[in-house]
C-alpha positions, 0 to 999 in steps of 0.5 A: 550546439544548443539548438541541438540539445534544445530540440533533442530535451524537446523531442524526449519531452514529447515522447514522454507525453505520447507515453502517457496518452497510449491507451490500456492494452485490452483486458488489463487491469491497472492501479494508478498509484501517485508518487507520494503514495509510493512508500510507506512512512509513519506520520509524525502523529500516531492516532490513539486507537483503544482496544475497543476500537481496535476490536472490530478490526481483528480478524481475516480479510480476504485480498485480491491476489488470493491472500489473507490478511489478518489483524490481531493484538497482543497486549496493547500492541496490534499486529497485521500479518499477511499469509506466511509473512512475518507479522509486523507491528501496526499503529493507527494513523486515522480511525480506519488507517493503519501503518507498520512500524517497520514501514513494510505496509499500509492499509485502509479498512472500511465497515460499512452499515450493510456488513460488508468490508472494502479497503487496500493494503499497500505493501513492500514485496520483492520477488524473492519475499519481503525485503527491508523498507529503504533497500534498493530493489523494493517494490510495492503492491496495491491489493484490495480487501474484500 
């Protein structure tokens, strides 16, 4: 019985290795997200971003999924909103990265010297809309800014 269990365990492990080494489907675009990135957490220490520093991030950004990300402020609070979705209060976690206080999204935005912008938005989504972070059935989407 011990030998059977050992063989079964080795068989399952080898199937996982084969599945991981399978070539990607022709024409399919894949994005690899490490396990540590598959959740959105608030850091223990928030980066202090002054209003004049946030000014360069204010505005709208086109996303690779066809939607638009908007960043704006109300008083000293910073917000992010993805087209027709609820707005999220955000906090800076570095000079160019932000996390929503409700743990629904995080983003990184790079402003380049040539005027171009790049980055990515990682957000919690569900087939029927947004869900609260921590609920079963959460799905995450990674889109790029351009």
